[in-house]
C-alpha positions in Angstrom: -6.4 -1.2 10.8 -4.8 -4.2 8.9 -2.5 -3.4 6.1 -4.4 -5.3 3.4 -7.7 -3.7 4.4 -6.1 -0.2 4.5 -4.7 -0.7 1.0 -8.2 -1.7 -0.3 -10.1 1.0 1.5 -7.8 3.8 0.2 -8.0 2.4 -3.3 -4.2 1.8 -3.6 -5.0 -1.8 -4.5 -8.5 -2.6 -5.8 -9.1 -5.9 -3.9 -8.2 -7.1 -0.4 -7.2 -10.5 -1.7 -4.7 -8.9 -4.1 -3.3 -6.8 -1.3 -2.9 -10.0 0.9 -1.1 -11.7 -2.0 1.3 -8.9 -2.3 2.0 -8.9 1.4 2.4 -12.7 1.5 4.9 -12.5 -1.4 7.1 -10.1 0.8 6.6 -7.2 -1.6 5.1 -4.9 1.1 7.2 -3.0 3.6 6.2 -0.6 6.4 8.9 1.8 7.6 11.5 -0.4 5.9 10.5 -3.7 7.5 8.7 -6.5 5.6 5.0 -6.4 6.6 2.4 -9.1 6.7 -1.2 -8.4 5.7 -2.2 -8.3 9.3 0.2 -5.6 10.3 -1.5 -2.6 11.9 -1.2 0.6 10.0 -0.9 4.0 11.8 -0.7 7.6 10.7 2.8 8.5 9.7 3.8 5.0 8.5 5.6 4.7 5.1 4.4 1.8 3.0 6.5 0.6 0.1 4.9 -1.7 -2.4 6.9 -3.5 -5.1 4.8 -4.5 -8.2 6.1 -6.2 -11.3 6.7 -3.0 -13.2 6.2 -0.3 -10.5 7.5 0.7 -7.1 5.1 2.7 -5.0 5.9 4.4 -1.7 3.1 6.1 0.2 2.8 7.8 3.6 -0.3 7.2 5.7 -1.9 10.6 6.5 -4.8 9.1 8.5 -6.5 5.8 9.1 -10.1 5.6 7.9 -12.9 4.2 10.0 -15.8 2.5 8.3 -16.4 2.7 4.6 -14.6 5.2 2.4 -16.0 6.7 -0.8 -13.7 6.5 -3.8 -13.6 10.2 -4.1 -12.4 10.5 -0.5 -9.8 7.7 -0.6 -6.9 9.9 -1.6 -7.0 12.0 1.5 -5.7 9.2 3.6 -2.4 8.7 1.7 0.3 10.8 0.2 2.3 9.4 -2.7 6.0 9.8 -1.8 7.5 8.0 -4.8 5.9 6.3 -7.8 8.5 4.7 -10.2 7.5 2.7 -13.2 10.0 0.1 -14.5 10.2 -1.3 -17.9 11.1 -4.9 -18.8 14.8 -3.9 -19.3 15.0 -2.7 -15.7 14.4 -6.2 -14.4 17.8 -7.9 -14.0 
C-alpha cells in the first residue's frame, strides 16, 4: 500500500492530499530514508514524520486491506515516539 494512502487509512493524517504534501516536502522517512508518497509500506517499517511543531515516529504493525473504521485504525500502527516542539525549539 502507498505511504500516503496508509497514513490516511490509519488516521495518522486526516487527508491523503495532506499526506502527499508532507511526503513531497521531504518530511516523511521510512526506515531512515526519505520516502515519496508512492513508497510501498510493509509490516515492520518505521515511519518518521516531521510536522511544524511535532515529530512522530510510528511502526507499521499490519497493512490494512480495504476500508478501515476509525475505531480500528489504531491497531495498524504503534507510536514509537511523539515529540511536540515549541516555537523556541525551531532554530
